[in-house]
Each structure stands twice: as C-alpha cells, then as structure tokens.
C-alpha positions as a Markdown table, in Angstrom:
| # | Residue | x | y | z |
|---|---|---|---|---|
| 1 | Met | -30.9 | -14.3 | -12.8 |
| 2 | Pro | -30.2 | -15.6 | -9.2 |
| 3 | Ile | -30.5 | -13.5 | -6.0 |
| 4 | Ser | -27.9 | -10.8 | -6.4 |
| 5 | Ser | -24.6 | -10.8 | -4.5 |
| 6 | Cys | -25.0 | -7.0 | -4.5 |
| 7 | Gly | -27.6 | -7.5 | -1.8 |
| 8 | Leu | -30.5 | -6.9 | -4.2 |
| 9 | Ser | -33.5 | -9.1 | -4.2 |
| 10 | Asp | -35.4 | -10.4 | -7.3 |
| 11 | Ser | -38.0 | -7.7 | -6.9 |
| 12 | Asp | -35.2 | -5.1 | -6.8 |
| 13 | Leu | -33.6 | -6.5 | -9.9 |
| 14 | Glu | -37.0 | -6.4 | -11.7 |
| 15 | Lys | -37.1 | -2.6 | -11.1 |
| 16 | Ile | -33.6 | -2.3 | -12.3 |
| 17 | Arg | -34.2 | -4.5 | -15.4 |
| 18 | Ser | -37.1 | -2.2 | -16.4 |
| 19 | Arg | -34.6 | 0.7 | -16.8 |
| 20 | Ala | -31.7 | -1.3 | -18.2 |
| 21 | Thr | -30.3 | -2.2 | -21.6 |
| 22 | Arg | -28.5 | -5.4 | -22.4 |
| 23 | Ala | -24.9 | -5.5 | -23.6 |
| 24 | Ala | -22.5 | -8.4 | -24.5 |
| 25 | His | -18.7 | -8.5 | -24.4 |
| 26 | Asn | -16.4 | -11.2 | -25.7 |
| 27 | Ala | -13.8 | -12.7 | -23.4 |
| 28 | Gly | -10.8 | -10.4 | -22.8 |
| 29 | Glu | -12.5 | -7.1 | -23.6 |
| 30 | Cys | -12.1 | -4.0 | -21.5 |
| 31 | Val | -15.4 | -2.7 | -20.0 |
| 32 | Phe | -13.9 | 0.4 | -18.5 |
| 33 | Thr | -10.6 | 1.7 | -17.3 |
| 34 | Glu | -9.5 | 3.3 | -14.0 |
| 35 | Gly | -10.0 | 7.1 | -14.3 |
| 36 | Asp | -12.8 | 6.9 | -16.9 |
| 37 | Glu | -16.0 | 8.9 | -16.5 |
| 38 | Ala | -18.7 | 6.8 | -15.0 |
| 39 | Asp | -21.6 | 6.2 | -17.3 |
| 40 | Phe | -23.2 | 2.9 | -16.3 |
| 41 | Ile | -23.7 | 0.4 | -13.5 |
| 42 | Tyr | -23.4 | -3.2 | -14.6 |
| 43 | Phe | -25.3 | -6.3 | -13.5 |
| 44 | Ile | -23.9 | -9.6 | -14.8 |
| 45 | Glu | -26.4 | -12.0 | -16.3 |
| 46 | Ser | -23.8 | -14.6 | -17.5 |
| 47 | Gly | -20.0 | -14.8 | -17.7 |
| 48 | Arg | -17.3 | -13.4 | -15.5 |
| 49 | Val | -15.5 | -10.1 | -15.0 |
| 50 | Ala | -12.2 | -9.2 | -13.4 |
| 51 | Ile | -11.9 | -6.0 | -11.4 |
| 52 | Tyr | -8.3 | -4.7 | -11.0 |
| 53 | Ile | -6.2 | -1.7 | -10.1 |
| 54 | Glu | -2.6 | -0.9 | -11.2 |
| 55 | Lys | 0.0 | 0.2 | -8.6 |
| 56 | Phe | 3.1 | 1.2 | -10.5 |
| 57 | Ala | 4.3 | -1.9 | -12.2 |
| 58 | Val | 1.9 | -4.2 | -10.4 |
| 59 | Lys | -1.6 | -5.1 | -11.7 |
| 60 | Glu | -3.6 | -6.3 | -8.7 |
| 61 | Glu | -6.9 | -8.1 | -9.1 |
| 62 | Ile | -9.6 | -7.1 | -6.5 |
| 63 | His | -12.4 | -9.4 | -7.5 |
| 64 | Thr | -13.6 | -11.8 | -10.1 |
| 65 | Leu | -17.4 | -11.4 | -10.4 |
| 66 | Gly | -20.0 | -13.7 | -11.9 |
| 67 | Ala | -23.7 | -14.0 | -12.6 |
| 68 | Gly | -25.9 | -12.2 | -10.2 |
| 69 | Glu | -23.2 | -9.7 | -9.2 |
| 70 | Cys | -22.9 | -6.0 | -10.0 |
| 71 | Phe | -20.0 | -3.6 | -10.5 |
| 72 | Gly | -19.3 | 0.0 | -11.4 |
| 73 | Glu | -21.6 | 1.3 | -8.7 |
| 74 | Met | -19.0 | 3.3 | -6.7 |
| 75 | Ala | -18.2 | 5.9 | -9.3 |
| 76 | Val | -21.8 | 6.2 | -10.3 |
| 77 | Phe | -23.2 | 6.5 | -6.8 |
| 78 | Leu | -20.4 | 8.8 | -5.6 |
| 79 | Asn | -20.4 | 10.9 | -8.8 |
| 80 | Gly | -16.7 | 10.4 | -9.4 |
| 81 | Arg | -14.4 | 8.6 | -11.9 |
| 82 | Arg | -13.8 | 4.9 | -12.1 |
| 83 | Thr | -11.7 | 3.7 | -9.2 |
| 84 | Ala | -10.6 | 0.5 | -10.9 |
| 85 | Ser | -10.6 | -1.2 | -14.3 |
| 86 | Ala | -12.9 | -4.0 | -15.5 |
| 87 | Ala | -12.4 | -6.6 | -18.1 |
| 88 | Thr | -14.3 | -9.7 | -19.1 |
| 89 | Val | -12.7 | -13.1 | -18.3 |
| 90 | Glu | -15.1 | -15.0 | -20.6 |
| 91 | Asp | -18.0 | -14.1 | -22.9 |
| 92 | Thr | -20.2 | -12.0 | -20.7 |
| 93 | Val | -23.7 | -10.5 | -20.9 |
| 94 | Phe | -24.7 | -7.5 | -18.8 |
| 95 | Met | -27.7 | -5.5 | -17.8 |
| 96 | Arg | -26.4 | -2.0 | -17.7 |
| 97 | Val | -28.2 | 1.0 | -16.3 |
| 98 | Ala | -27.3 | 4.6 | -17.2 |
| 99 | Lys | -26.0 | 6.8 | -14.4 |
| 100 | Lys | -29.0 | 9.2 | -14.4 |
| 101 | Glu | -31.5 | 6.3 | -14.5 |
| 102 | Phe | -29.8 | 4.5 | -11.6 |
| 103 | Leu | -29.5 | 7.6 | -9.4 |
| 104 | Asp | -33.2 | 8.4 | -10.0 |
| 105 | Leu | -34.1 | 4.9 | -9.0 |
| 106 | Val | -32.0 | 5.1 | -5.8 |
| 107 | Arg | -33.5 | 8.4 | -4.8 |
| 108 | Thr | -37.1 | 7.0 | -5.1 |
| 109 | Asp | -36.6 | 3.5 | -3.7 |
| 110 | Glu | -35.4 | 3.2 | -0.1 |
| 111 | Glu | -34.8 | -0.6 | -0.2 |
| 112 | Ile | -32.5 | -0.3 | -3.2 |
| 113 | Ala | -30.7 | 2.7 | -1.7 |
| 114 | Thr | -30.1 | 0.8 | 1.6 |
| 115 | Ser | -28.7 | -2.2 | -0.3 |
| 116 | Ile | -26.4 | -0.1 | -2.5 |
| 117 | Lys | -25.2 | 1.9 | 0.6 |
| 118 | Ser | -24.2 | -1.4 | 2.3 |
| 119 | Leu | -22.4 | -2.6 | -0.8 |
| 120 | Leu | -20.5 | 0.8 | -1.2 |
| 121 | Glu | -19.2 | 0.6 | 2.4 |
| 122 | Lys | -17.9 | -2.9 | 1.8 |
| 123 | Arg | -16.3 | -2.1 | -1.6 |
| 124 | Thr | -14.8 | 1.1 | -0.3 |
| 125 | Glu | -13.0 | -0.7 | 2.5 |
| 126 | Glu | -11.7 | -3.4 | 0.1 |
| 127 | Leu | -10.5 | -0.7 | -2.3 |
| 128 | Met | -8.7 | 1.2 | 0.5 |
| 129 | Leu | -6.9 | -2.0 | 1.5 |
| 130 | Arg | -5.8 | -2.7 | -2.1 |
| 131 | Glu | -5.1 | 0.9 | -3.3 |
| 132 | Thr | -2.3 | 1.8 | -1.0 |
| 133 | Leu | 1.0 | 0.1 | -1.9 |
| 134 | Ile | 2.2 | 0.3 | 1.6 |
| 135 | Gly | -0.2 | 0.8 | 4.5 |
| 136 | Asn | 0.4 | 2.4 | 7.8 |
| 137 | Thr | 1.4 | -0.8 | 9.4 |
| 138 | Gly | 3.0 | -2.6 | 6.5 |
| 139 | Ile | 2.3 | -4.3 | 3.2 |
| 140 | Ala | -0.6 | -6.7 | 2.8 |
| 141 | Ser | 1.5 | -9.6 | 1.5 |
| 142 | Lys | 4.5 | -11.2 | 3.2 |
| 143 | His | 5.8 | -11.9 | -0.3 |
| 144 | Leu | 6.0 | -8.7 | -2.3 |
| 145 | His | 8.6 | -7.1 | -4.5 |
| 146 | Val | 7.6 | -4.0 | -6.4 |
| 147 | Ser | 10.1 | -2.3 | -8.8 |
| 148 | Ile | 9.4 | 1.3 | -9.8 |
| 149 | Lys | 11.3 | 2.8 | -12.6 |
| 150 | Gly | 12.2 | 6.5 | -12.6 |
| 151 | Asp | 14.1 | 8.8 | -14.9 |
| 152 | Pro | 15.2 | 6.6 | -17.9 |
| 153 | Ser | 18.2 | 8.9 | -18.6 |
| 154 | Leu | 19.6 | 7.8 | -15.2 |
| 155 | Arg | 19.2 | 4.2 | -16.0 |
| 156 | Glu | 20.8 | 4.5 | -19.4 |
| 157 | Thr | 23.9 | 6.4 | -18.1 |
| 158 | Ala | 24.3 | 4.4 | -14.8 |
| 159 | Leu | 27.1 | 2.2 | -16.2 |
| 160 | Phe | 29.1 | 5.2 | -17.5 |
| 161 | Arg | 29.0 | 7.5 | -14.4 |
| 162 | Glu | 32.0 | 7.3 | -12.2 |
| 163 | Arg | 31.4 | 5.9 | -8.8 |
| 164 | Tyr | 32.7 | 7.7 | -5.7 |
| 165 | Glu | 33.2 | 6.6 | -2.1 |
| 166 | Ser | 30.8 | 8.5 | 0.1 |
| 167 | Ala | 31.1 | 9.6 | 3.8 |
| 168 | Val | 28.8 | 6.7 | 4.7 |
| 169 | Asp | 31.0 | 4.1 | 2.9 |
| 170 | Arg | 34.0 | 5.2 | 4.9 |
| 171 | Ile | 32.4 | 4.5 | 8.2 |
| 172 | Leu | 29.9 | 1.8 | 7.3 |
| 173 | Pro | 31.5 | -1.0 | 9.3 |
| 174 | Lys | 31.3 | 1.1 | 12.5 |
| 175 | Leu | 27.9 | 2.6 | 11.5 |
| 176 | Met | 26.1 | -0.7 | 11.2 |
| 177 | Pro | 26.1 | -1.6 | 14.9 |
| 178 | Arg | 24.8 | 1.9 | 15.6 |
| 179 | Leu | 21.9 | 1.5 | 13.2 |
| 180 | Glu | 21.0 | -1.8 | 14.9 |
| 181 | Glu | 21.2 | -0.1 | 18.3 |
| 182 | Leu | 19.0 | 2.7 | 17.2 |
| 183 | Leu | 16.2 | 0.4 | 16.1 |
| 184 | Leu | 16.5 | -2.3 | 18.7 |
| 185 | Glu | 17.7 | -0.5 | 21.8 |
| 186 | Arg | 16.8 | 3.2 | 21.4 |
| 187 | Ser | 13.7 | 5.3 | 20.7 |
| 188 | Val | 14.1 | 5.3 | 16.9 |
| 189 | Leu | 11.1 | 3.9 | 15.0 |
| 190 | Gln | 12.5 | 4.4 | 11.4 |
| 191 | Val | 15.8 | 5.3 | 9.9 |
| 192 | Phe | 16.8 | 6.5 | 6.4 |
| 193 | Ile | 20.4 | 6.1 | 5.3 |
| 194 | Gly | 21.4 | 8.4 | 2.4 |
| 195 | Phe | 24.7 | 7.0 | 1.0 |
| 196 | Asn | 25.2 | 9.8 | -1.5 |
| 197 | Ser | 24.2 | 12.7 | 0.8 |
| 198 | Gly | 25.8 | 11.4 | 3.9 |
| 199 | Glu | 22.6 | 12.1 | 5.9 |
| 200 | Ile | 20.6 | 9.9 | 8.2 |
| 201 | Arg | 16.9 | 10.7 | 8.9 |
| 202 | Thr | 15.2 | 9.3 | 11.9 |
| 203 | Val | 11.6 | 9.1 | 13.2 |
| 204 | Ser | 11.6 | 8.7 | 17.0 |
| 205 | Leu | 9.0 | 8.0 | 19.7 |
| 206 | Leu | 9.8 | 11.4 | 21.1 |
| 207 | Asn | 8.4 | 13.0 | 17.9 |
| 208 | Pro | 6.7 | 10.3 | 15.8 |
| 209 | Phe | 5.2 | 12.8 | 13.4 |
| 210 | Cys | 8.4 | 14.4 | 12.0 |
| 211 | Glu | 11.8 | 13.3 | 10.5 |
| 212 | Glu | 15.0 | 14.6 | 12.0 |
| 213 | Ile | 18.1 | 15.0 | 9.8 |
| 214 | His | 21.5 | 14.2 | 11.2 |
| 215 | Gln | 25.1 | 14.0 | 9.8 |
| 216 | Val | 26.1 | 10.4 | 9.5 |
| 217 | Arg | 29.4 | 10.8 | 11.3 |
| 218 | Lys | 27.5 | 12.0 | 14.5 |
| 219 | Phe | 26.2 | 8.5 | 14.9 |
| 220 | Leu | 29.6 | 7.1 | 15.8 |
| 221 | Asp | 29.4 | 9.3 | 19.0 |
| 222 | Glu | 27.7 | 7.4 | 21.9 |
| 223 | Val | 27.1 | 10.7 | 23.7 |
| 224 | Tyr | 25.4 | 12.1 | 20.7 |
| 225 | Leu | 23.0 | 9.1 | 20.6 |
| 226 | Asp | 22.3 | 9.4 | 24.3 |
| 227 | Arg | 21.5 | 13.1 | 23.8 |
| 228 | His | 19.0 | 12.5 | 21.0 |
| 229 | Phe | 17.7 | 9.0 | 21.3 |
| 230 | Pro | 17.2 | 7.6 | 24.9 |
| 231 | Arg | 17.4 | 3.9 | 25.4 |
| 232 | Ile | 14.3 | 1.8 | 25.6 |
| 233 | Asp | 13.7 | -1.9 | 25.6 |
| 234 | Tyr | 12.4 | -3.1 | 22.2 |
| 235 | Ala | 9.3 | -4.7 | 23.8 |
| 236 | Gln | 8.6 | -1.4 | 25.7 |
| 237 | Lys | 9.0 | 0.5 | 22.5 |
| 238 | Ala | 6.5 | -1.7 | 20.8 |
| 239 | Asp | 4.1 | -1.3 | 23.7 |
| 240 | Thr | 4.4 | 2.5 | 23.4 |
| 241 | Val | 3.5 | 2.3 | 19.7 |
| 242 | Arg | 0.4 | 0.3 | 20.7 |
| 243 | Gln | -0.5 | 2.9 | 23.2 |
| 244 | Leu | -0.3 | 5.6 | 20.5 |
| 245 | Tyr | -2.6 | 3.6 | 18.3 |
| 246 | Arg | -5.0 | 3.1 | 21.2 |
| 247 | Thr | -5.1 | 6.8 | 21.7 |
| 248 | Val | -6.3 | 7.3 | 18.1 |
| 249 | Leu | -8.8 | 4.4 | 18.5 |
| 250 | Thr | -10.4 | 6.0 | 21.5 |
| 251 | Ser | -10.6 | 9.6 | 20.2 |
| 252 | Ala | -13.9 | 11.2 | 19.5 |
| 253 | Trp | -12.7 | 12.1 | 16.0 |
| 254 | Phe | -11.9 | 8.5 | 15.2 |
| 255 | Asp | -15.3 | 7.4 | 16.4 |
| 256 | Gly | -16.9 | 9.8 | 13.9 |
| 257 | Leu | -15.2 | 8.2 | 10.9 |
| 258 | Pro | -17.2 | 6.5 | 8.1 |
| 259 | Ala | -17.9 | 2.9 | 9.1 |
| 260 | Gln | -15.6 | 1.4 | 6.4 |
| 261 | Gln | -12.6 | 3.6 | 7.4 |
| 262 | Lys | -13.1 | 3.0 | 11.1 |
| 263 | His | -13.3 | -0.8 | 10.6 |
| 264 | Leu | -10.2 | -0.8 | 8.4 |
| 265 | Trp | -8.0 | 1.2 | 10.8 |
| 266 | Glu | -9.3 | -0.7 | 13.9 |
| 267 | Gly | -8.0 | -3.9 | 12.2 |
| 268 | Cys | -4.6 | -2.3 | 11.4 |
| 269 | Tyr | -4.1 | -0.9 | 14.9 |
| 270 | Arg | -5.4 | -3.8 | 17.0 |
| 271 | Gly | -3.4 | -6.3 | 14.9 |
| 272 | Trp | -0.2 | -4.4 | 14.7 |
| 273 | Lys | 3.1 | -6.3 | 15.5 |
| 274 | Pro | 6.6 | -4.9 | 15.3 |
| 275 | Ile | 9.2 | -6.3 | 12.9 |
| 276 | Ser | 11.2 | -9.0 | 14.5 |
| 277 | Pro | 14.7 | -8.0 | 15.8 |
| 278 | Asp | 16.2 | -10.8 | 13.8 |
| 279 | Glu | 14.9 | -9.3 | 10.5 |
| 280 | Ile | 16.2 | -5.9 | 11.4 |
| 281 | Ser | 19.7 | -7.3 | 12.2 |
| 282 | Ala | 19.7 | -9.4 | 9.0 |
| 283 | Thr | 18.8 | -6.4 | 6.8 |
| 284 | Ile | 21.5 | -4.2 | 8.3 |
| 285 | Ala | 24.1 | -7.0 | 8.0 |
| 286 | Arg | 23.7 | -7.0 | 4.2 |
| 287 | Leu | 24.1 | -3.3 | 3.6 |
| 288 | Pro | 27.7 | -3.7 | 2.4 |
| 289 | Asp | 26.6 | -6.2 | -0.2 |
| 290 | Leu | 24.0 | -3.9 | -1.6 |
| 291 | Arg | 26.5 | -1.0 | -1.6 |
| 292 | Ser | 29.2 | -3.0 | -3.4 |
| 293 | Ile | 27.1 | -4.3 | -6.4 |
| 294 | Gln | 29.3 | -3.7 | -9.4 |
| 295 | Asn | 27.0 | -1.5 | -11.5 |
| 296 | Tyr | 23.7 | -0.8 | -9.9 |
| 297 | Tyr | 24.5 | -0.1 | -6.3 |
| 298 | Leu | 22.4 | 1.1 | -3.3 |
| 299 | Arg | 21.8 | 4.8 | -3.1 |
| 300 | Asn | 19.6 | 5.0 | 0.0 |
| 301 | Ile | 17.5 | 2.6 | 2.2 |
| 302 | Thr | 14.7 | 3.1 | 4.7 |
| 303 | Leu | 14.3 | 0.6 | 7.6 |
| 304 | Ser | 11.5 | 0.6 | 10.1 |
| 305 | Met | 10.4 | -1.4 | 13.2 |
| 306 | Ile | 6.8 | -0.2 | 12.5 |
| 307 | Arg | 6.2 | -1.6 | 9.0 |
| 308 | Asp | 7.1 | -4.9 | 7.3 |
| 309 | Val | 8.7 | -3.2 | 4.4 |
| 310 | Ile | 12.2 | -2.2 | 3.1 |
| 311 | His | 12.4 | 0.7 | 0.7 |
| 312 | Met | 15.6 | 0.9 | -1.4 |
| 313 | Gln | 16.8 | 3.2 | -4.2 |
| 314 | Phe | 19.7 | 2.5 | -6.5 |
| 315 | Asn | 22.0 | 4.7 | -8.6 |
| 316 | Cys | 20.0 | 3.9 | -11.8 |
| 317 | Asp | 17.0 | 5.7 | -10.3 |
| 318 | Gly | 15.2 | 2.4 | -9.6 |
| 319 | Thr | 13.1 | 1.9 | -6.4 |
| 320 | His | 12.6 | -1.5 | -4.9 |
| 321 | Ile | 10.0 | -2.2 | -2.2 |
| 322 | Val | 10.1 | -5.6 | -0.6 |
| 323 | Ser | 8.7 | -7.2 | 2.5 |
| 324 | Ala | 11.2 | -7.9 | 5.3 |
| 325 | Glu | 10.5 | -11.6 | 4.8 |
| 326 | Asp | 11.4 | -11.5 | 1.1 |
| 327 | Tyr | 14.6 | -9.4 | 1.6 |
| 328 | Glu | 16.9 | -12.4 | 1.5 |
| 329 | Arg | 15.3 | -13.7 | -1.7 |
| 330 | Phe | 15.7 | -10.2 | -3.3 |
| 331 | Leu | 19.4 | -10.3 | -2.4 |
| 332 | Glu | 19.9 | -13.8 | -3.9 |
| 333 | Glu | 18.2 | -12.8 | -7.1 |
| 334 | Asn | 20.2 | -9.5 | -7.5 |
| 335 | Leu | 23.7 | -10.1 | -6.0 |
C-alpha cells in the first residue's frame, strides 16, 4: 500500500495492519449509511469509494477515495454515529479495524493520534461546508435548485382548492417598489412576504438578530417606513454588515473556537459580498408572474441582501431554494 493520504506513514500502517481484518466489496455496494452506529475504520488497499450525504432531495458527494486513503474515522474517533454514507465505486478491498482496537491504538501511539487528529479537523471542516444546505452567507454553488416536498395531501388537493385574492395581491403593484426600496435604500437586510397571511417580516440592521412582523398595507405609507427603517446607502449597509462580521472575528469567544470552525467562518466572513442590486430588482419584478401561475402559485418568498439565495413556497406545500443567479432559469422552466 502507498503512503497514506490519511497522513499515516508506512510504519503507522503496519501497526494498523496488525490489528486489521481484510474485507472485499463489489462495485456499487453500500459500506455504511449516514446515521449508522460506527463499528470500523476503513483503509483502502485497492478500488474506490464514494462518500456522500443527503440533503432533502439532493445527494451530494463529498469525496471519492482511492488506494492508500481511509474513511469512517470521524464517527469512530468521536464516538458518534456515521456522519455520511459510503459506497464502492468499483470492486474494492479494505483493511478494516474495529472501533475498540483502533481507539486502543490511538491511545497508546502518539504519532498515529496526531495524524488522525489532523485528519479529523480537515474532514470536519469539509463536512460543515457540505452539510448545511444554506450557509450563513449563502449557498456554496451559484447554480443550485433544491425542491423539498412537504405534506402530500396538500399537493394532491392543490388543483381542487379554490384560489382567493389576498391582501398582498390587491396592492402588489404598489408594494413592489417599496420592497425594492427596503432592500436597496433602507436598513432592511431580509424580507419575507406572506401572500396568504398578508404579513411582511423584516430583519434590519437595527436589530439583526430578530424578525419584525408588519401588516402589508403599512408598507405603502412612506412615513411608516421612515419610522421603522431609516435610509442608508446600499454600499454603506454592506460595509456595516462587514463591520458586524469583523466584531465576531475579533471576539475572544471566536478566538477560542476549534480550529476547523474558526477557519471555516473566517473564510465566510472575510469573503462576504452582498447580493447585487440588479439581482434584487430582477427578483422583485417577477413576483406577479410567480403569483399568477395557473395551478401552483407562490405562497410566500424570502429575499435577502445577505445571502445568495431565494426561498419560495407554493400552494402545493412545495419549497424551492434557488441561487439568485439561477432565479431566471427557474422561472423559464416553471412559467
């Protein structure tokens, strides 16, 4: 076996081999499933293995591993359940070490313990990036569309339920410029429009940790907006968000985070950029189209200048999450 990509040397592998058993799997076989109890750590002698997680309807591959690489160490070392699934891509032969044998070896061998700790930090950071469907600053891919199905009874009866004009529908043409103004010219960071309930929920720079709930008709009143959402230039608002992130970055609490968490969030905060004003305007301009779909029409939508994501729910209890960049393609495919 070659020098291990797990950071283990040939001498380390010899120690592991003395405690291991060999196992073979044909191509396409499941080795373990996310949520399973951890029983072994695996070292690949030949073949390839895909490591993946499932996020609602999306199966996302994290790694494809080959000879000399190991997997399954996180749940064994952290004494938890499997954090991902593993399946062979081709005929594969493993060395596998039982959980107790491996932990005994780590406790008594400082070199192996150091190598595994380094690997765990790297794998934990990668898993954190992949596990969350939408991160704090956006989605990882510029081209993402995830559909989440809810209550099947709502989907089955959607075509037969009578449709009513809501309070939002009646004022939508006048409301749209106000929504654009909130996100581009005032202190609002995020806005939720509930077409059925007639409510608008906002997150503002003045209180970025809480949602405020407003009656939709209030947003036609300029004085009401002035009272609740002071004006601020879009660039200034973006700079204020960066200042908030810098406050977190420079706190003593943040400095004490585990290395992989600290590295991950440093990258998110330092690399953050606001959504472009053009994307916000284009999204709002198409709200009447989404609301007027013949059968499956928009129920609510969340827009944000913080994250590159648009969250939509429809009357059939379906949820769609798309990147701002893919919003137009979503409309073309569904209208």
